[in-house]
All heavy atoms as TSV, in Angstrom:
chain	resi	resn	atom	element	x	y	z
A	1	MET	N	N	26.736	32.094	152.401
A	1	MET	CA	C	26.668	33.050	153.414
A	1	MET	C	C	28.062	33.816	153.673
A	1	MET	O	O	29.036	33.095	153.517
A	1	MET	CB	C	26.306	32.378	154.743
A	1	MET	CG	C	26.198	33.046	155.979
A	1	MET	SD	S	25.642	32.182	157.452
A	1	MET	CE	C	25.112	30.600	156.948
A	2	GLY	N	N	27.965	35.016	153.878
A	2	GLY	CA	C	29.119	35.693	154.092
A	2	GLY	C	C	29.692	35.551	155.529
A	2	GLY	O	O	29.059	35.025	156.352
A	3	ILE	N	N	31.011	36.127	155.727
A	3	ILE	CA	C	31.639	36.029	156.921
A	3	ILE	C	C	30.919	36.666	158.006
A	3	ILE	O	O	30.743	36.201	159.144
A	3	ILE	CB	C	33.088	36.456	156.844
A	3	ILE	CG1	C	33.767	35.687	155.888
A	3	ILE	CG2	C	33.858	36.533	158.285
A	3	ILE	CD1	C	34.821	34.723	156.246
A	4	LEU	N	N	30.552	37.941	157.710
A	4	LEU	CA	C	29.711	38.758	158.743
A	4	LEU	C	C	28.482	38.109	159.150
A	4	LEU	O	O	28.163	38.036	160.299
A	4	LEU	CB	C	29.566	40.135	158.125
A	4	LEU	CG	C	28.819	41.034	159.153
A	4	LEU	CD1	C	29.770	41.351	160.404
A	4	LEU	CD2	C	28.580	42.475	158.489
A	5	ALA	N	N	27.729	37.545	158.260
A	5	ALA	CA	C	26.499	36.792	158.472
A	5	ALA	C	C	26.742	35.561	159.276
A	5	ALA	O	O	25.996	35.276	160.254
A	5	ALA	CB	C	25.751	36.511	157.148
A	6	ALA	N	N	27.699	34.826	158.989
A	6	ALA	CA	C	28.114	33.708	159.864
A	6	ALA	C	C	28.462	34.029	161.173
A	6	ALA	O	O	28.042	33.391	162.217
A	6	ALA	CB	C	29.354	32.865	159.138
A	7	LEU	N	N	29.168	35.171	161.391
A	7	LEU	CA	C	29.516	35.586	162.819
A	7	LEU	C	C	28.316	35.980	163.522
A	7	LEU	O	O	28.054	35.794	164.750
A	7	LEU	CB	C	30.469	36.836	162.680
A	7	LEU	CG	C	31.834	36.494	162.286
A	7	LEU	CD1	C	32.837	37.649	162.143
A	7	LEU	CD2	C	32.549	35.449	163.179
A	8	VAL	N	N	27.360	36.746	162.845
A	8	VAL	CA	C	26.021	37.095	163.572
A	8	VAL	C	C	25.238	35.955	163.897
A	8	VAL	O	O	24.735	35.815	165.125
A	8	VAL	CB	C	25.227	38.099	162.636
A	8	VAL	CG1	C	23.969	38.469	163.251
A	8	VAL	CG2	C	26.138	39.462	162.438
A	9	ILE	N	N	25.141	35.033	162.979
A	9	ILE	CA	C	24.245	33.842	163.298
A	9	ILE	C	C	24.956	33.070	164.301
A	9	ILE	O	O	24.364	32.504	165.192
A	9	ILE	CB	C	24.077	32.937	161.894
A	9	ILE	CG1	C	23.111	33.808	160.969
A	9	ILE	CG2	C	23.518	31.593	162.139
A	9	ILE	CD1	C	22.955	33.235	159.638
A	10	GLY	N	N	26.370	32.917	164.326
A	10	GLY	CA	C	26.979	32.135	165.273
A	10	GLY	C	C	26.919	32.856	166.612
A	10	GLY	O	O	26.735	32.045	167.647
A	11	ALA	N	N	26.838	34.139	166.661
A	11	ALA	CA	C	26.736	34.793	167.918
A	11	ALA	C	C	25.381	34.513	168.603
A	11	ALA	O	O	25.102	34.295	169.691
A	11	ALA	CB	C	27.020	36.302	167.727
A	12	ILE	N	N	24.303	34.694	167.686
A	12	ILE	CA	C	22.839	34.414	168.201
A	12	ILE	C	C	22.764	32.933	168.614
A	12	ILE	O	O	22.192	32.667	169.713
A	12	ILE	CB	C	21.820	34.742	167.083
A	12	ILE	CG1	C	21.872	36.254	166.933
A	12	ILE	CG2	C	20.556	34.295	167.410
A	12	ILE	CD1	C	21.218	36.722	165.522
A	13	ALA	N	N	23.306	32.071	167.790
A	13	ALA	CA	C	23.094	30.627	168.104
A	13	ALA	C	C	23.979	30.248	169.436
A	13	ALA	O	O	23.363	29.526	170.219
A	13	ALA	CB	C	23.701	29.815	166.989
A	14	GLY	N	N	25.147	30.744	169.632
A	14	GLY	CA	C	25.892	30.629	170.792
A	14	GLY	C	C	25.205	31.100	172.041
A	14	GLY	O	O	25.172	30.558	173.087
A	15	TRP	N	N	24.706	32.360	171.866
A	15	TRP	CA	C	24.011	32.854	172.989
A	15	TRP	C	C	22.701	32.047	173.403
A	15	TRP	O	O	22.451	31.784	174.552
A	15	TRP	CB	C	23.455	34.314	172.557
A	15	TRP	CG	C	22.665	35.026	173.681
A	15	TRP	CD1	C	23.025	35.454	174.825
A	15	TRP	CD2	C	21.265	35.314	173.671
A	15	TRP	NE1	N	21.920	35.996	175.480
A	15	TRP	CE2	C	20.842	35.852	174.728
A	15	TRP	CE3	C	20.250	35.076	172.532
A	15	TRP	CZ2	C	19.560	36.290	174.929
A	15	TRP	CZ3	C	18.973	35.471	172.831
A	15	TRP	CH2	C	18.632	36.129	173.996
A	16	LEU	N	N	21.923	31.693	172.294
A	16	LEU	CA	C	20.726	30.819	172.698
A	16	LEU	C	C	21.155	29.467	173.294
A	16	LEU	O	O	20.418	28.938	174.234
A	16	LEU	CB	C	19.980	30.591	171.465
A	16	LEU	CG	C	19.181	31.667	170.718
A	16	LEU	CD1	C	18.594	31.341	169.427
A	16	LEU	CD2	C	18.116	32.181	171.797
A	17	ALA	N	N	22.216	28.900	172.697
A	17	ALA	CA	C	22.660	27.583	173.315
A	17	ALA	C	C	23.190	27.748	174.670
A	17	ALA	O	O	23.001	26.845	175.545
A	17	ALA	CB	C	23.850	27.054	172.374
A	18	GLY	N	N	23.789	28.948	175.074
A	18	GLY	CA	C	24.173	29.071	176.471
A	18	GLY	C	C	22.970	29.308	177.423
A	18	GLY	O	O	23.140	28.907	178.445
A	19	LEU	N	N	21.842	29.791	176.737
A	19	LEU	CA	C	20.683	29.881	177.712
A	19	LEU	C	C	19.978	28.548	177.774
A	19	LEU	O	O	19.410	28.118	178.876
A	19	LEU	CB	C	19.662	30.815	177.013
A	19	LEU	CG	C	19.975	32.260	176.910
A	19	LEU	CD1	C	19.002	33.046	176.130
A	19	LEU	CD2	C	20.151	32.762	178.308
A	20	ILE	N	N	20.067	27.699	176.797
A	20	ILE	CA	C	19.426	26.379	176.776
A	20	ILE	C	C	20.125	25.313	177.794
A	20	ILE	O	O	19.675	24.746	178.526
A	20	ILE	CB	C	19.298	25.756	175.354
A	20	ILE	CG1	C	18.294	26.537	174.601
A	20	ILE	CG2	C	18.852	24.301	175.544
A	20	ILE	CD1	C	18.307	26.332	173.020
A	21	VAL	N	N	21.568	25.385	177.568
A	21	VAL	CA	C	22.440	24.550	178.376
A	21	VAL	C	C	22.975	25.276	179.462
A	21	VAL	O	O	24.045	25.965	179.425
A	21	VAL	CB	C	23.516	23.961	177.530
A	21	VAL	CG1	C	24.271	22.989	178.311
A	21	VAL	CG2	C	23.068	23.333	176.374
A	22	HIS	N	N	22.282	25.458	180.608
A	22	HIS	CA	C	22.717	26.193	181.730
A	22	HIS	C	C	24.069	25.636	182.331
A	22	HIS	O	O	24.268	24.499	182.373
A	22	HIS	CB	C	21.682	26.178	182.957
A	22	HIS	CG	C	20.323	26.773	182.476
A	22	HIS	ND1	N	20.226	28.151	182.320
A	22	HIS	CD2	C	19.134	26.299	182.088
A	22	HIS	CE1	C	19.041	28.482	181.915
A	22	HIS	NE2	N	18.321	27.318	181.779
A	23	GLY	N	N	24.861	26.655	182.658
A	23	GLY	CA	C	26.142	26.383	183.278
A	23	GLY	C	C	27.240	25.838	182.382
A	23	GLY	O	O	28.340	25.458	182.697
A	24	ALA	N	N	27.018	25.942	181.022
A	24	ALA	CA	C	28.007	25.365	180.017
A	24	ALA	C	C	28.472	26.446	179.193
A	24	ALA	O	O	29.249	26.179	178.144
A	24	ALA	CB	C	27.400	24.211	179.241
A	25	GLY	N	N	28.168	27.663	179.368
A	25	GLY	CA	C	28.539	28.766	178.586
A	25	GLY	C	C	30.012	29.099	178.708
A	25	GLY	O	O	30.619	28.886	179.737
A	26	PHE	N	N	30.629	29.856	177.768
A	26	PHE	CA	C	32.029	30.124	177.722
A	26	PHE	C	C	32.173	31.659	177.629
A	26	PHE	O	O	33.242	32.181	177.084
A	26	PHE	CB	C	32.675	29.407	176.591
A	26	PHE	CG	C	32.889	27.913	176.780
A	26	PHE	CD1	C	31.860	27.105	176.207
A	26	PHE	CD2	C	33.841	27.528	177.550
A	26	PHE	CE1	C	31.972	25.717	176.464
A	26	PHE	CE2	C	33.972	26.060	177.737
A	26	PHE	CZ	C	33.048	25.251	177.222
A	27	GLY	N	N	31.247	32.459	177.910
A	27	GLY	CA	C	31.236	33.919	177.811
A	27	GLY	C	C	30.948	34.244	176.407
A	27	GLY	O	O	30.580	33.442	175.573
A	28	LEU	N	N	30.819	35.645	176.141
A	28	LEU	CA	C	30.318	36.089	174.773
A	28	LEU	C	C	31.180	35.559	173.606
A	28	LEU	O	O	30.689	34.912	172.623
A	28	LEU	CB	C	30.319	37.567	174.842
A	28	LEU	CG	C	29.798	38.210	173.550
A	28	LEU	CD1	C	28.285	37.752	173.230
A	28	LEU	CD2	C	29.863	39.764	173.584
A	29	ILE	N	N	32.508	35.774	173.747
A	29	ILE	CA	C	33.335	35.374	172.548
A	29	ILE	C	C	33.392	33.845	172.518
A	29	ILE	O	O	33.307	33.248	171.385
A	29	ILE	CB	C	34.813	35.876	172.778
A	29	ILE	CG1	C	34.695	37.480	172.873
A	29	ILE	CG2	C	35.809	35.421	171.686
A	29	ILE	CD1	C	34.275	38.156	171.664
A	30	GLY	N	N	33.431	33.083	173.650
A	30	GLY	CA	C	33.468	31.578	173.551
A	30	GLY	C	C	32.055	31.161	173.039
A	30	GLY	O	O	32.159	30.178	172.223
A	31	ASN	N	N	30.988	31.746	173.326
A	31	ASN	CA	C	29.748	31.309	172.885
A	31	ASN	C	C	29.520	31.640	171.248
A	31	ASN	O	O	28.944	30.892	170.655
A	31	ASN	CB	C	28.531	32.102	173.537
A	31	ASN	CG	C	28.222	31.299	174.888
A	31	ASN	OD1	O	28.888	30.270	175.375
A	31	ASN	ND2	N	27.599	31.962	175.770
A	32	ILE	N	N	30.236	32.748	170.881
A	32	ILE	CA	C	30.118	32.986	169.450
A	32	ILE	C	C	31.009	31.851	168.653
A	32	ILE	O	O	30.566	31.410	167.669
A	32	ILE	CB	C	30.880	34.418	169.092
A	32	ILE	CG1	C	29.827	35.430	169.625
A	32	ILE	CG2	C	31.025	34.533	167.604
A	32	ILE	CD1	C	30.409	36.873	169.579
A	33	VAL	N	N	32.109	31.497	169.126
A	33	VAL	CA	C	32.917	30.529	168.591
A	33	VAL	C	C	32.142	29.106	168.514
A	33	VAL	O	O	32.061	28.359	167.702
A	33	VAL	CB	C	34.278	30.283	169.329
A	33	VAL	CG1	C	35.079	29.119	168.858
A	33	VAL	CG2	C	35.072	31.595	169.170
A	34	VAL	N	N	31.533	28.893	169.837
A	34	VAL	CA	C	30.793	27.617	169.940
A	34	VAL	C	C	29.663	27.623	168.834
A	34	VAL	O	O	29.238	26.590	168.290
A	34	VAL	CB	C	30.279	27.482	171.338
A	34	VAL	CG1	C	29.166	26.360	171.403
A	34	VAL	CG2	C	31.392	27.120	172.261
A	35	GLY	N	N	28.973	28.763	168.723
A	35	GLY	CA	C	27.852	28.909	167.768
A	35	GLY	C	C	28.449	28.688	166.334
A	35	GLY	O	O	27.598	27.983	165.534
A	36	ILE	N	N	29.505	29.122	165.965
A	36	ILE	CA	C	30.069	28.967	164.621
A	36	ILE	C	C	30.357	27.478	164.433
A	36	ILE	O	O	30.105	26.914	163.393
A	36	ILE	CB	C	31.325	29.828	164.330
A	36	ILE	CG1	C	30.845	31.340	164.307
A	36	ILE	CG2	C	32.076	29.438	163.090
A	36	ILE	CD1	C	31.874	32.328	164.376
A	37	ILE	N	N	31.051	26.943	165.465
A	37	ILE	CA	C	31.449	25.423	165.466
A	37	ILE	C	C	30.099	24.674	165.312
A	37	ILE	O	O	29.992	23.760	164.661
A	37	ILE	CB	C	32.276	25.056	166.492
A	37	ILE	CG1	C	33.634	25.662	166.468
A	37	ILE	CG2	C	32.406	23.550	166.616
A	37	ILE	CD1	C	34.415	25.579	167.676
A	38	GLY	N	N	29.048	25.115	166.169
A	38	GLY	CA	C	27.813	24.359	166.232
A	38	GLY	C	C	27.103	24.440	164.752
A	38	GLY	O	O	26.406	23.472	164.357
A	39	ALA	N	N	27.288	25.636	163.939
A	39	ALA	CA	C	26.712	25.640	162.765
A	39	ALA	C	C	27.408	24.641	161.761
A	39	ALA	O	O	26.613	24.009	160.985
A	39	ALA	CB	C	26.903	27.075	162.195
A	40	LEU	N	N	28.577	24.476	161.965
A	40	LEU	CA	C	29.434	23.419	161.199
A	40	LEU	C	C	28.904	22.038	161.500
A	40	LEU	O	O	28.684	21.123	160.688
A	40	LEU	CB	C	31.013	23.639	161.298
A	40	LEU	CG	C	31.522	24.938	160.800
A	40	LEU	CD1	C	32.994	25.017	161.111
A	40	LEU	CD2	C	31.355	25.070	159.322
A	41	VAL	N	N	28.770	21.825	162.683
A	41	VAL	CA	C	28.324	20.525	163.220
A	41	VAL	C	C	26.989	20.154	162.653
A	41	VAL	O	O	26.699	19.118	162.154
A	41	VAL	CB	C	28.471	20.371	164.731
A	41	VAL	CG1	C	27.631	19.269	165.195
A	41	VAL	CG2	C	29.874	20.417	165.347
A	42	ALA	N	N	26.041	21.169	162.918
A	42	ALA	CA	C	24.692	20.973	162.433
A	42	ALA	C	C	24.580	20.778	160.889
A	42	ALA	O	O	23.664	19.979	160.444
A	42	ALA	CB	C	23.871	22.093	162.807
A	43	SER	N	N	25.398	21.477	160.106
A	43	SER	CA	C	25.388	21.404	158.651
A	43	SER	C	C	25.784	19.916	158.279
A	43	SER	O	O	25.512	19.565	157.168
A	43	SER	CB	C	26.220	22.409	157.959
A	43	SER	OG	O	27.535	22.285	158.199
A	44	TRP	N	N	26.494	19.267	159.161
A	44	TRP	CA	C	27.030	17.969	158.788
A	44	TRP	C	C	26.071	16.958	159.420
A	44	TRP	O	O	25.706	15.855	158.700
A	44	TRP	CB	C	28.445	17.701	159.382
A	44	TRP	CG	C	28.841	16.278	159.112
A	44	TRP	CD1	C	29.266	15.652	157.916
A	44	TRP	CD2	C	28.838	15.241	160.058
A	44	TRP	NE1	N	29.543	14.363	158.096
A	44	TRP	CE2	C	29.321	14.086	159.374
A	44	TRP	CE3	C	28.585	15.210	161.385
A	44	TRP	CZ2	C	29.402	12.891	160.070
A	44	TRP	CZ3	C	28.664	13.942	162.113
A	44	TRP	CH2	C	29.109	12.831	161.413
A	45	ILE	N	N	25.705	16.973	160.599
A	45	ILE	CA	C	24.887	15.891	161.278
A	45	ILE	C	C	23.492	15.929	160.939
A	45	ILE	O	O	22.915	14.932	160.910
A	45	ILE	CB	C	25.222	15.981	162.774
A	45	ILE	CG1	C	24.867	14.524	163.486
A	45	ILE	CG2	C	24.291	17.075	163.450
A	45	ILE	CD1	C	25.367	14.525	164.777
A	46	LEU	N	N	22.749	17.000	160.722
A	46	LEU	CA	C	21.369	17.057	160.520
A	46	LEU	C	C	21.016	16.369	159.140
A	46	LEU	O	O	20.055	15.651	159.058
A	46	LEU	CB	C	20.844	18.471	160.494
A	46	LEU	CG	C	20.748	18.993	161.997
A	46	LEU	CD1	C	20.135	20.538	161.902
A	46	LEU	CD2	C	20.055	18.217	162.938
A	47	PRO	N	N	21.736	16.677	158.011
A	47	PRO	CA	C	21.463	15.907	156.818
A	47	PRO	C	C	21.756	14.417	156.982
A	47	PRO	O	O	21.132	13.605	156.338
A	47	PRO	CB	C	22.406	16.461	155.755
A	47	PRO	CG	C	22.768	17.767	156.341
A	47	PRO	CD	C	22.675	17.752	157.781
A	48	GLN	N	N	22.698	14.125	157.733
A	48	GLN	CA	C	23.039	12.620	158.103
A	48	GLN	C	C	21.825	11.867	158.741
A	48	GLN	O	O	21.590	10.694	158.477
A	48	GLN	CB	C	24.307	12.440	158.934
A	48	GLN	CG	C	25.597	12.929	158.315
A	48	GLN	CD	C	25.954	12.199	157.023
A	48	GLN	OE1	O	25.744	10.940	157.005
A	48	GLN	NE2	N	26.496	12.847	156.094
A	49	LEU	N	N	21.026	12.625	159.473
A	49	LEU	CA	C	20.039	12.159	160.270
A	49	LEU	C	C	18.608	12.296	159.382
A	49	LEU	O	O	17.542	11.806	159.816
A	49	LEU	CB	C	19.776	12.916	161.544
A	49	LEU	CG	C	20.880	12.673	162.548
A	49	LEU	CD1	C	20.662	13.569	163.834
A	49	LEU	CD2	C	20.985	11.311	163.018
A	50	GLY	N	N	18.737	12.901	158.279
A	50	GLY	CA	C	17.589	13.066	157.515
A	50	GLY	C	C	16.718	14.270	157.910
A	50	GLY	O	O	15.420	14.314	157.506
A	51	VAL	N	N	17.227	15.243	158.700
A	51	VAL	CA	C	16.398	16.296	159.123
A	51	VAL	C	C	16.559	17.526	158.198
A	51	VAL	O	O	17.700	17.897	157.903
A	51	VAL	CB	C	16.880	16.750	160.518
A	51	VAL	CG1	C	16.332	17.992	161.027
A	51	VAL	CG2	C	16.750	15.549	161.513
A	52	SER	N	N	15.506	18.147	157.838
A	52	SER	CA	C	15.525	19.290	156.930
A	52	SER	C	C	14.515	20.248	157.558
A	52	SER	O	O	13.317	19.964	157.655
A	52	SER	CB	C	15.097	18.885	155.590
A	52	SER	OG	O	15.102	20.113	154.701
A	53	LEU	N	N	14.945	21.492	157.897
A	53	LEU	CA	C	14.221	22.466	158.367
A	53	LEU	C	C	13.701	23.562	157.436
A	53	LEU	O	O	13.337	24.652	157.906
A	53	LEU	CB	C	14.841	23.165	159.471
A	53	LEU	CG	C	15.240	22.186	160.703
A	53	LEU	CD1	C	16.039	22.954	161.789
A	53	LEU	CD2	C	14.068	21.537	161.341
A	54	GLY	N	N	13.845	23.317	156.219
A	54	GLY	CA	C	13.392	24.373	155.121
A	54	GLY	C	C	14.663	24.727	154.294
A	54	GLY	O	O	15.743	24.041	154.394
A	55	SER	N	N	14.502	25.702	153.598
A	55	SER	CA	C	15.610	26.148	152.742
A	55	SER	C	C	15.784	27.705	152.720
A	55	SER	O	O	14.741	28.346	152.539
A	55	SER	CB	C	15.388	25.592	151.365
A	55	SER	OG	O	14.195	26.177	150.800
A	56	GLY	N	N	17.048	28.045	152.795
A	56	GLY	CA	C	17.343	29.353	152.472
A	56	GLY	C	C	16.910	30.517	153.389
A	56	GLY	O	O	16.866	31.668	152.949
A	57	THR	N	N	16.633	30.325	154.695
A	57	THR	CA	C	16.061	31.405	155.438
A	57	THR	C	C	17.145	31.582	156.616
A	57	THR	O	O	17.776	30.543	157.070
A	57	THR	CB	C	14.735	31.160	156.142
A	57	THR	OG1	O	14.765	29.950	156.952
A	57	THR	CG2	C	13.712	30.916	154.926
A	58	THR	N	N	17.238	32.731	157.101
A	58	THR	CA	C	18.032	33.034	158.202
A	58	THR	C	C	17.659	32.400	159.384
A	58	THR	O	O	18.448	31.984	160.285
A	58	THR	CB	C	18.147	34.601	158.336
A	58	THR	OG1	O	18.618	35.140	157.103
A	58	THR	CG2	C	19.186	34.955	159.486
A	59	VAL	N	N	16.312	32.232	159.736
A	59	VAL	CA	C	15.766	31.663	160.815
A	59	VAL	C	C	16.260	30.283	160.908
A	59	VAL	O	O	16.559	29.687	162.019
A	59	VAL	CB	C	14.250	31.950	160.907
A	59	VAL	CG1	C	13.700	31.116	162.019
A	59	VAL	CG2	C	13.918	33.331	161.005
A	60	ARG	N	N	16.112	29.521	159.725
A	60	ARG	CA	C	16.585	28.147	159.653
A	60	ARG	C	C	18.018	28.028	160.051
A	60	ARG	O	O	18.345	27.118	160.739
A	60	ARG	CB	C	16.308	27.577	158.244
A	60	ARG	CG	C	16.505	26.186	158.224
A	60	ARG	CD	C	17.284	25.631	157.015
A	60	ARG	NE	N	18.243	26.589	156.362
A	60	ARG	CZ	C	18.949	26.477	155.281
A	60	ARG	NH1	N	18.732	25.338	154.604
A	60	ARG	NH2	N	19.617	27.324	154.887
A	61	ASP	N	N	18.826	28.920	159.541
A	61	ASP	CA	C	20.235	28.919	159.779
A	61	ASP	C	C	20.490	29.051	161.292
A	61	ASP	O	O	21.301	28.397	161.901
A	61	ASP	CB	C	20.938	29.913	158.998
A	61	ASP	CG	C	20.982	29.672	157.580
A	61	ASP	OD1	O	20.883	28.494	157.151
A	61	ASP	OD2	O	21.213	30.572	156.734
A	62	ILE	N	N	19.750	29.970	161.914
A	62	ILE	CA	C	19.960	30.190	163.357
A	62	ILE	C	C	19.385	28.991	164.121
A	62	ILE	O	O	20.222	28.510	165.071
A	62	ILE	CB	C	19.241	31.368	163.761
A	62	ILE	CG1	C	19.788	32.566	163.260
A	62	ILE	CG2	C	19.060	31.458	165.231
A	62	ILE	CD1	C	19.053	33.901	163.479
A	63	ILE	N	N	18.347	28.374	163.734
A	63	ILE	CA	C	17.862	27.109	164.378
A	63	ILE	C	C	18.865	26.031	164.265
A	63	ILE	O	O	19.349	25.152	165.221
A	63	ILE	CB	C	16.474	26.781	163.881
A	63	ILE	CG1	C	15.518	27.739	164.364
A	63	ILE	CG2	C	16.106	25.294	164.404
A	63	ILE	CD1	C	14.130	27.644	163.704
A	64	ASN	N	N	19.352	25.779	163.004
A	64	ASN	CA	C	20.391	24.763	162.840
A	64	ASN	C	C	21.652	25.017	163.694
A	64	ASN	O	O	22.198	24.064	164.262
A	64	ASN	CB	C	20.680	24.662	161.314
A	64	ASN	CG	C	19.699	23.972	160.457
A	64	ASN	OD1	O	18.754	23.425	160.982
A	64	ASN	ND2	N	19.767	24.144	159.214
A	65	ALA	N	N	22.199	26.205	163.666
A	65	ALA	CA	C	23.203	26.608	164.308
A	65	ALA	C	C	23.099	26.452	165.818
A	65	ALA	O	O	24.035	25.933	166.504
A	65	ALA	CB	C	23.834	28.012	164.024
A	66	THR	N	N	21.861	26.680	166.339
A	66	THR	CA	C	21.585	26.545	167.830
A	66	THR	C	C	21.645	25.103	168.125
A	66	THR	O	O	22.180	24.641	169.229
A	66	THR	CB	C	20.268	27.175	168.054
A	66	THR	OG1	O	20.346	28.675	167.763
A	66	THR	CG2	C	19.949	27.089	169.595
A	67	ILE	N	N	21.006	24.322	167.231
A	67	ILE	CA	C	21.070	22.826	167.561
A	67	ILE	C	C	22.365	22.271	167.671
A	67	ILE	O	O	22.874	21.567	168.597
A	67	ILE	CB	C	20.230	22.008	166.596
A	67	ILE	CG1	C	18.696	22.295	166.632
A	67	ILE	CG2	C	20.365	20.481	166.615
A	67	ILE	CD1	C	17.849	21.929	165.550
A	68	GLY	N	N	23.282	22.718	166.628
A	68	GLY	CA	C	24.725	22.245	166.741
A	68	GLY	C	C	25.471	22.797	167.870
A	68	GLY	O	O	26.268	22.089	168.478
A	69	ALA	N	N	25.137	24.138	168.273
A	69	ALA	CA	C	25.903	24.656	169.322
A	69	ALA	C	C	25.522	23.936	170.787
A	69	ALA	O	O	26.353	23.842	171.474
A	69	ALA	CB	C	25.693	26.191	169.458
A	70	VAL	N	N	24.267	23.590	170.922
A	70	VAL	CA	C	23.845	22.845	172.068
A	70	VAL	C	C	24.556	21.585	172.045
A	70	VAL	O	O	25.088	21.149	173.212
A	70	VAL	CB	C	22.211	22.599	172.041
A	70	VAL	CG1	C	21.717	21.550	172.937
A	70	VAL	CG2	C	21.572	23.929	172.300
A	71	ILE	N	N	24.673	20.879	170.916
A	71	ILE	CA	C	25.314	19.609	170.911
A	71	ILE	C	C	26.797	19.843	171.340
A	71	ILE	O	O	27.405	19.122	172.184
A	71	ILE	CB	C	25.299	18.864	169.545
A	71	ILE	CG1	C	23.893	18.495	169.191
A	71	ILE	CG2	C	26.288	17.757	169.378
A	71	ILE	CD1	C	23.657	18.080	167.847
A	72	VAL	N	N	27.477	20.917	170.795
A	72	VAL	CA	C	28.865	21.182	171.122
A	72	VAL	C	C	28.959	21.461	172.571
A	72	VAL	O	O	29.947	21.095	173.262
A	72	VAL	CB	C	29.426	22.274	170.260
A	72	VAL	CG1	C	30.792	22.731	170.641
A	72	VAL	CG2	C	29.581	21.792	168.845
A	73	LEU	N	N	28.112	22.263	173.092
A	73	LEU	CA	C	28.111	22.649	174.534
A	73	LEU	C	C	28.093	21.445	175.496
A	73	LEU	O	O	28.653	21.370	176.416
A	73	LEU	CB	C	27.071	23.712	174.953
A	73	LEU	CG	C	27.588	25.117	174.542
A	73	LEU	CD1	C	26.345	26.061	174.976
A	73	LEU	CD2	C	28.689	25.583	175.397
A	74	VAL	N	N	27.170	20.669	175.118
A	74	VAL	CA	C	27.000	19.349	176.026
A	74	VAL	C	C	28.246	18.665	175.904
A	74	VAL	O	O	28.674	18.017	176.933
A	74	VAL	CB	C	25.610	18.601	175.520
A	74	VAL	CG1	C	25.652	17.270	176.160
A	74	VAL	CG2	C	24.444	19.281	175.923
A	75	ILE	N	N	28.798	18.335	174.763
A	75	ILE	CA	C	30.027	17.655	174.723
A	75	ILE	C	C	31.171	18.304	175.427
A	75	ILE	O	O	31.851	17.688	176.218
A	75	ILE	CB	C	30.384	17.338	173.229
A	75	ILE	CG1	C	29.445	16.361	172.568
A	75	ILE	CG2	C	31.727	16.845	173.083
A	75	ILE	CD1	C	29.515	16.303	171.065
A	76	LEU	N	N	31.251	19.577	175.256
A	76	LEU	CA	C	32.416	20.294	176.036
A	76	LEU	C	C	32.089	20.331	177.595
A	76	LEU	O	O	33.065	20.182	178.280
A	76	LEU	CB	C	32.422	21.699	175.515
A	76	LEU	CG	C	33.033	21.870	174.110
A	76	LEU	CD1	C	33.059	23.351	173.714
A	76	LEU	CD2	C	34.460	21.472	174.008
A	77	SER	N	N	30.897	20.457	178.102
A	77	SER	CA	C	30.736	20.383	179.389
A	77	SER	C	C	30.988	18.989	180.021
A	77	SER	O	O	31.476	18.885	181.074
A	77	SER	CB	C	29.174	20.818	179.672
A	77	SER	OG	O	28.392	19.802	179.319
A	78	LEU	N	N	30.811	17.894	179.210
A	78	LEU	CA	C	31.083	16.626	179.581
A	78	LEU	C	C	32.597	16.354	179.707
A	78	LEU	O	O	33.137	15.777	180.593
A	78	LEU	CB	C	30.470	15.489	178.681
A	78	LEU	CG	C	29.045	15.309	178.728
A	78	LEU	CD1	C	28.549	14.429	177.695
A	78	LEU	CD2	C	28.545	14.870	180.203
A	79	VAL	N	N	33.384	16.878	178.704
A	79	VAL	CA	C	34.685	16.893	178.668
A	79	VAL	C	C	35.456	17.735	179.883
A	79	VAL	O	O	36.269	17.218	180.462
A	79	VAL	CB	C	35.342	17.325	177.364
A	79	VAL	CG1	C	36.849	17.487	177.393
A	79	VAL	CG2	C	34.950	16.502	176.216
A	80	ARG	N	N	34.748	18.804	180.209
A	80	ARG	CA	C	35.355	19.644	181.373
A	80	ARG	C	C	35.134	18.835	182.646
A	80	ARG	O	O	35.926	19.208	183.530
A	80	ARG	CB	C	34.673	20.977	181.291
A	80	ARG	CG	C	35.208	22.077	180.381
A	80	ARG	CD	C	34.929	23.489	180.722
A	80	ARG	NE	N	33.525	23.685	181.161
A	80	ARG	CZ	C	33.006	24.958	181.098
A	80	ARG	NH1	N	33.653	25.933	180.586
A	80	ARG	NH2	N	31.839	25.209	181.693
A	81	ARG	N	N	34.079	18.117	182.824
A	81	ARG	CA	C	33.825	17.438	184.068
A	81	ARG	C	C	34.848	16.383	184.232
A	81	ARG	O	O	35.178	16.020	185.403
A	81	ARG	CB	C	32.465	16.889	184.070
A	81	ARG	CG	C	31.443	17.873	184.308
A	81	ARG	CD	C	30.049	17.257	184.476
A	81	ARG	NE	N	29.021	18.327	184.236
A	81	ARG	CZ	C	27.798	17.974	184.290
A	81	ARG	NH1	N	27.410	16.673	184.245
A	81	ARG	NH2	N	26.898	19.003	184.122
A	82	ALA	N	N	35.335	15.742	183.071
A	82	ALA	CA	C	36.279	14.661	183.251
A	82	ALA	C	C	37.622	15.090	183.591
A	82	ALA	O	O	38.094	16.067	183.596
A	82	ALA	CB	C	36.268	13.828	181.955
């Protein structure tokens, strides 16, 4: 996946994660960064759990990145509270 595609997928995933986890968003740029980090987290944690959502589609990449971004947002919101 190219850099531009990763940024677009990260942006979409970060925006979706911000909608899912209310009150934990970091603005547009922050959500893009969280989406990209979420994509990295999901690419590591989902195979460890034996989860496979298909192969080679952009929709699958967005879903994976959104799952990872939600995980990252929940962790970051817990850290911010402490």
